N, C-alpha and C positions, 0 to 999 in steps of 0.2 A: 504493500500500500504506500502510495506516495505521501510525502510530508504534507502536501497540499490537501490531502484527504483527511488529515487529522482533525478531530473535534476538540475544541478547547473546553475543558471542564473545570469549573471553579467550586471549591469547597470553602464556604465562608461561615464564620461564627463570631459571636461576641465573646467567646471563650477560647479554648484551646483548638477548636475545629476537629478534634479527634472523632467526635460523634458524626459530624458531617462527612468526614473522610471515610469512616468505616461503612456507614450506610450507603453513601454515594458509590464507593468502590463495589459494594455488594450488588447494587443495582446495575452498574455499568458492566460488571463481569458477565452479565447475561447477553451482552451485545458484542459482536465481533467488530468493534470500532477502535481504530487507533486514537489514542488520547494524548493531549498535551495538558497535563494537570497543573492547576495552580491552587495552593492552599493559603488562605488568608485568615489567620486567627485574630482575635481581639479587635474586631470591627465594632467598636463600642460607642462611637459618637457620629454625629452628622457629617463632620468634616472628613473623617476617614471613609464613611460610607459613600460620600460624593466622589472621592478619589477612586474607590473600587468600582463604582458605577461607570466612571470615565474609562477605566481599564477594560471593563467588559464591552462598553460601546465602541471603543477603539478597535477591538478585535472584530466586532461585527461589521464595522464600516470598512475595514480592510479586506475581510474575507467574504462578506455577504452571507455568512453562516452564523446563526445564533449560537453563542456559547451556552453550554449547559451549566446551570447554577444550582448547586445543592447548598442550602443555608439553614442555619439555626440561630435566630436572633430574637431576643426578648423585647427590646425597646421598640415600640411601634414606629416612631419616626425613622429610626435607622432601618428597620425592616422595610418600610414603605419605599425608601430610596432605592434599595436593592431591587425591589419588585418593579420599580419604574425603569430599570435598565433594559437594554435590548437582549438580555439573556433569556433563555427558557428556564424560569425560576421555580424551584420546588422547595417549599418549606418542609423539611423532612420531619420535624417534630410536630408541627401543627396538624399535619395530615393524620397523625395518630391521636393527637390531643382532642380534636373535635368529636370523633365518635366515642372516645372514652368519657368525655364530659357528659354526654347523653346517657351512657351506660351507668356511670357512677352517680349521676344526679348531683354533681357539684362542679363549681367553676374551678379551673386551675389557678394556681398562685405562682406564676412564673417568676423565677429569680435568676439573674445572670450568674454564670459560673457554678451553678448548682451541680451540674453533672460531673465535672472534673476539678472543681475548686476545692480549696482547703477550708473547711468550716468546723465549728465547734462540734457539730454532730458526727463528723467523720474523722475527727482527729485521731481517735484511737485506732481506727482501721489504717489510717495513713502511717502512723508510727509502726504498726505491725508489718506493713509492707516494707518500710525502710529497714526494719530489723531483719526481714527475710532476705533482702538484697545484700545487706552486710554479711549475713550468714553464708549466702551463696559464694560471695567473694572470698571469704575466709576459709571456705572448704572446697575451693576449686582445684581440680587436678591433684587431689590428695595432699594439698598443702598441709592440712592438719586432719588427724583422725581423732582429735579430741572433740568432745561435745556432740558426738554422733547420736547420742540419746535424744537430742533436740531436733534432729532431722526428721522430716516427714517422708522423704524419699532420698535414696542414695543411688545415683546413676553410675553404672559401670560400663566400660567399653574400651576399645583401642583408641589410640590418639587420633583425633580429627573425625570422630564419628558423630559429633553433635552434642556432646555432654555439656560443655560450658554454655553455649547459647541456650540450650534447653533449660538448664538450671537457672540462668538469669531470667529467662522468660517466665518460668514458673513463679519466681520471686516477684518480679515486677508486675506481672499481670494478675496473679492470683494470690500473692502473699504466702506462697508455699516455701518452706525452708528446705532447700535442696542442696545436698552435697554431691560431689562426683569424684570418682577415683579412676585413674587410667591404668591400663595394662600396657606396658611398653615392651620393646623388642627384647630387652634383657630378661624379661619374665618368662619368655616363651619356652625355654628349655625345661623348666620345671614349674609350670603355671599352677599357682595355688591361690586360694581365697585367703587373704590376710585374716588372722584371728580377730582383729578389731572389727572387721566387716561381718564375720560369721556371727558375732554377738547380736547383729541387727538384721538377721536373715529376712525378716518379714518386711523390711524397708528397702531391700535391694531390688533394683530394676535395671536390666541390661539393655544397651543399645548396640545394634550391630549394623553392618552396611555392606553392600556388594563390593568385593575387592577392586573391581574396575573403577567404581566411583571413588573409593578411598584413595586409590593410586592417583587419580586425576586431581583430587583435592590436595594431596601431599606434594604433587609435582609443582603446584603453584607456590608452595612454601619452600620446598627443598628439591629443586629440579635435578634429575639424574643422580639421585642418591639411593643407597640401599633402603633407606627409610621409606622412599616413595616407590620402590620397585614393585611390580605386580607380584613377584614371588614372595616378597616380604609381607605384602598386604594379604595375600592368600593364607600364608602361614598364621599370621596374627588373628585374622577373622576366624579361621577354622579352629584354632586353639581356644579362643575366647568363647565361641559358641558352644564348644564341647564342655567348657567349664560351666556355662549357664545351665546346660542340660544336666550335668552331673549333680549340681547343687539345687536343681529345680528352681532356678531363678527365672522369673518371667522376663521376656525380652521382646524387643521390637526392631524390625529392620527399618532404618531411617532413610534408606536410599531415595524413595520416591515421595517423601513427606516433607512439608515445610516445618519450621520450628513450631509454629502455632499448632499444626496438626499433631506433631509429636507430643507436645506438652499436654494437649487436650486428651489424647489417647492414654497417656500415662495417668492423668487424673481419673479417667473412666475405669481403666483396668485396676488401678490401686484403690479405687473407692474413696479418693480424697475429695474433701469439700472444696469447691471453687468459690472464691470471694471476689466480687466485682468492686472496683474502686472508681 
């Protein structure tokens, strides 16, 4: 598809714009359209809204194609300015609020930054999430095997199979305290489960990956090395998967999954509660 065929898509909010992005991306993923995405957070006043309106209109005047605009704005004056633009505007929250208002029999009480802002009501949850992130960083790649009794899940696997990003995603998105431990090349001749991990058998979860994919990932980091060779990757994956089976450790092949999917599958398989922030 030619660049000229791209559709400009705006995600606009008076807050972080995370909600607009997530819902907008979910909708746009249903259409085979090339997109040029623009995210504009904290559109909180008339002056900024006018500037955003001008940005949308400039694209329309140049291309003759209306930009798609997904927005979530509480202040009526600011919202009205965006609606007056030349974009195809969709208020992603209001489209759900209106029918809910009828069902619940009550009027909404919109407040800016309520979804992702820091307020007195969610301060405890926020602190818990920060603590989970600190925990994941302190227990990344086997840095420390202390405090594993506080872990909710301990990820195991070879180097570069996705343990670190998954641990951090679990902490940041769901407030889950995740540790991870790597099995390295030097372990392969006599691969064993460390005693400190055996003591927490019920928390262990393995990640594996296809050797071809693992080799490609490692080549980006250490090209033409034994560490990245297909032979070494096959040996490591085979030995670690055998260890998982021997100790009856549940595991997941991460090859064809995103970090978001891996984390969500772990929560589901382990029966862990997911907390939204």
